N, CA, C and O atoms as a DFTB+ gen file, in Angstrom:
216 C
 N C O
     1  1      -8.100      14.117       9.932
     2  2      -8.617      13.276       9.317
     3  2      -8.731      12.147       9.991
     4  3      -9.730      11.462      10.212
     5  1      -7.165      11.947      10.430
     6  2      -7.382      10.773      11.418
     7  2      -8.110      11.057      12.732
     8  3      -8.605      10.146      13.395
     9  1      -8.136      11.691      12.910
    10  2      -8.719      11.916      14.393
    11  2     -10.478      11.303      13.628
    12  3     -10.860      10.322      14.265
    13  1     -11.275      11.619      12.718
    14  2     -12.169      11.982      12.388
    15  2     -12.179      10.144      12.010
    16  3     -13.302       9.697      12.245
    17  1     -11.334       9.205      11.569
    18  2     -11.162       8.055      11.176
    19  2     -11.267       7.262      12.391
    20  3     -11.858       6.188      12.283
    21  1     -10.796       7.596      13.545
    22  2     -10.876       7.176      15.302
    23  2     -11.851       7.110      15.375
    24  3     -12.391       6.036      15.641
    25  1     -12.741       8.577      15.112
    26  2     -14.242       8.071      15.998
    27  2     -15.143       7.673      15.302
    28  3     -16.293       7.486      15.699
    29  1     -14.768       7.507      14.262
    30  2     -15.945       6.428      13.399
    31  2     -15.626       5.219      13.622
    32  3     -16.394       4.706      12.808
    33  1     -15.037       4.267      14.136
    34  2     -14.579       3.425      14.614
    35  2     -15.411       3.229      15.619
    36  3     -15.521       4.015      16.560
    37  1     -16.336       1.702      15.438
    38  2     -16.599       1.457      16.602
    39  2     -16.050       0.474      17.651
    40  3     -15.055      -0.175      17.324
    41  1     -16.578       0.287      18.871
    42  2     -15.981      -0.667      20.167
    43  2     -15.010       0.226      20.973
    44  3     -14.967       1.456      21.023
    45  1     -14.400      -0.507      21.465
    46  2     -13.538       0.299      22.848
    47  2     -12.201       0.279      22.044
    48  3     -12.238       0.473      20.829
    49  1     -10.896       0.025      22.757
    50  2      -9.581       0.626      22.757
    51  2      -8.939      -0.466      21.401
    52  3      -8.652      -0.228      20.228
    53  1      -8.899      -1.698      22.226
    54  2      -8.376      -3.114      21.392
    55  2      -9.302      -3.074      20.508
    56  3      -8.454      -3.262      19.635
    57  1      -9.983      -3.024      20.088
    58  2     -11.740      -3.343      19.365
    59  2     -10.997      -2.399      17.950
    60  3     -10.892      -2.909      16.835
    61  1     -10.585      -1.120      18.234
    62  2     -10.515      -0.523      17.374
    63  2      -9.241      -0.362      16.661
    64  3      -9.258       0.177      15.554
    65  1      -7.700      -0.934      17.380
    66  2      -6.766      -1.114      17.259
    67  2      -6.610      -1.811      15.997
    68  3      -6.068      -1.551      14.923
    69  1      -7.343      -2.900      16.538
    70  2      -7.529      -4.629      15.520
    71  2      -8.007      -4.396      14.508
    72  3      -7.695      -4.943      13.451
    73  1      -8.991      -3.400      14.675
    74  2      -9.915      -2.970      12.922
    75  2      -8.842      -2.224      12.381
    76  3      -8.269      -2.809      11.461
    77  1      -8.503      -1.373      12.605
    78  2      -6.839      -1.005      11.765
    79  2      -6.290      -1.269      11.625
    80  3      -5.720      -0.778      10.651
    81  1      -5.764      -2.145      12.168
    82  2      -4.294      -3.131      11.615
    83  2      -5.310      -3.851      10.882
    84  3      -5.096      -3.561       9.705
    85  1      -6.317      -4.646      10.941
    86  2      -6.541      -5.208       9.811
    87  2      -6.568      -4.574       8.448
    88  3      -6.058      -5.156       7.491
    89  1      -7.373      -2.937       8.282
    90  2      -7.558      -2.073       7.221
    91  2      -5.989      -2.133       6.773
    92  3      -5.757      -2.378       5.589
    93  1      -5.139      -1.966       7.477
    94  2      -3.800      -1.625       7.372
    95  2      -2.918      -2.883       6.500
    96  3      -2.038      -2.731       5.653
    97  1      -3.426      -3.986       6.972
    98  2      -3.009      -5.317       6.279
    99  2      -3.650      -5.384       4.758
   100  3      -2.964      -5.316       3.738
   101  1      -4.679      -5.488       4.779
   102  2      -5.700      -5.243       3.631
   103  2      -5.234      -4.352       2.621
   104  3      -5.005      -4.611       1.439
   105  1      -5.083      -2.880       3.450
   106  2      -4.858      -2.011       1.835
   107  2      -3.611      -2.778       0.980
   108  3      -3.721      -3.219      -0.164
   109  1      -2.021      -2.838       2.091
   110  2      -0.964      -3.491       1.799
   111  2      -1.339      -4.787       0.642
   112  3      -1.423      -4.703      -0.583
   113  1      -1.478      -5.697       1.324
   114  2      -2.358      -6.753       0.304
   115  2      -2.670      -6.634      -1.187
   116  3      -2.273      -7.445      -2.024
   117  1      -3.605      -5.277      -1.520
   118  2      -3.985      -4.768      -2.209
   119  2      -2.788      -3.781      -3.265
   120  3      -2.690      -3.818      -4.492
   121  1      -2.223      -3.191      -2.568
   122  2      -1.101      -2.551      -3.196
   123  2       0.002      -3.640      -3.848
   124  3       0.600      -3.433      -4.904
   125  1       0.184      -5.082      -2.845
   126  2       0.883      -5.509      -3.532
   127  2       0.563      -6.645      -4.871
   128  3       1.187      -7.212      -5.768
   129  1      -0.454      -6.573      -4.481
   130  2      -0.753      -7.810      -5.515
   131  2      -1.866      -7.379      -7.331
   132  3      -2.140      -8.022      -8.345
   133  1      -2.229      -5.589      -6.679
   134  2      -2.587      -5.236      -8.047
   135  2      -1.944      -3.840      -8.456
   136  3      -1.667      -3.393      -9.569
   137  1      -1.808      -3.338      -7.273
   138  2      -1.540      -1.390      -7.585
   139  2       0.154      -1.491      -8.394
   140  3       0.252      -0.994      -9.516
   141  1       1.450      -2.170      -7.726
   142  2       2.420      -2.507      -7.875
   143  2       2.386      -3.079      -9.070
   144  3       2.724      -2.188      -9.849
   145  1       2.140      -4.202      -9.760
   146  2       2.379      -4.827     -10.417
   147  2       1.797      -3.982     -11.847
   148  3       2.522      -3.826     -12.829
   149  1       0.730      -3.601     -11.795
   150  2       0.110      -2.665     -12.260
   151  2       0.904      -1.147     -12.950
   152  3       0.650      -0.554     -13.999
   153  1       1.572      -0.955     -12.253
   154  2       2.313       0.003     -12.504
   155  2       3.761       0.087     -12.861
   156  3       4.478       0.947     -13.374
   157  1       3.945      -1.265     -12.346
   158  2       5.474      -1.742     -12.878
   159  2       5.321      -2.379     -14.502
   160  3       6.281      -2.519     -15.261
   161  1       3.770      -2.754     -14.866
   162  2       3.752      -3.129     -16.359
   163  2       3.672      -1.861     -17.098
   164  3       4.523      -1.726     -17.977
   165  1       2.964      -1.053     -16.957
   166  2       2.648       0.499     -17.004
   167  2       3.839       1.301     -17.730
   168  3       3.967       1.749     -18.870
   169  1       4.624       1.289     -16.630
   170  2       5.841       1.962     -16.706
   171  2       7.294       1.650     -16.763
   172  3       8.167       1.794     -15.907
   173  1       7.342       1.212     -17.912
   174  2       8.583       0.220     -18.264
   175  2       9.715       1.117     -18.560
   176  3       9.417       2.249     -18.940
   177  1      10.645       0.890     -18.479
   178  2      12.008       1.527     -18.692
   179  2      12.880       1.323     -19.490
   180  3      14.064       1.467     -19.183
   181  1      12.498       0.954     -20.653
   182  2      13.334       0.226     -21.507
   183  2      14.169       0.795     -21.833
   184  3      14.856       0.075     -22.557
   185  1      14.922       2.558     -21.649
   186  2      16.399       2.900     -22.121
   187  2      17.383       2.787     -20.616
   188  3      17.944       3.684     -19.985
   189  1      17.322       1.467     -20.395
   190  2      18.630       1.816     -19.574
   191  2      19.568       0.638     -20.032
   192  3      19.213      -0.480     -20.404
   193  1      20.881       1.152     -19.920
   194  2      22.129       0.319     -20.907
   195  2      23.071       0.179     -19.499
   196  3      22.899       0.797     -18.449
   197  1      24.065      -0.776     -19.791
   198  2      24.904      -0.731     -18.873
   199  2      26.147      -0.135     -19.339
   200  3      26.072      -0.422     -20.534
   201  1      27.019       0.373     -19.231
   202  2      28.299       1.211     -19.293
   203  2      29.560      -0.457     -20.070
   204  3      29.839      -1.509     -19.493
   205  1      30.090       0.142     -21.822
   206  2      30.468      -0.559     -22.216
   207  2      31.861      -0.559     -22.752
   208  3      31.674      -0.523     -23.968
   209  1      32.736      -0.572     -22.614
   210  2      33.896      -0.244     -22.788
   211  2      34.374       0.467     -23.737
   212  3      33.371       0.808     -24.364
   213  1      35.399       0.972     -24.314
   214  2      35.642       1.718     -25.520
   215  2      36.105       0.808     -26.513
   216  3      36.382       1.214     -27.642
């Protein structure tokens, strides 16, 4: 899979590295801005308790 992605990118080595770096940055931003907050709101754990004493 990675080989197919690498072959489909245009340009010389430095251009491919730059494109992959930008793609990874965009993926991380999308995950941080939309996916992780949605997951946190969807899977709320209200069962948490703190041990109390006797």
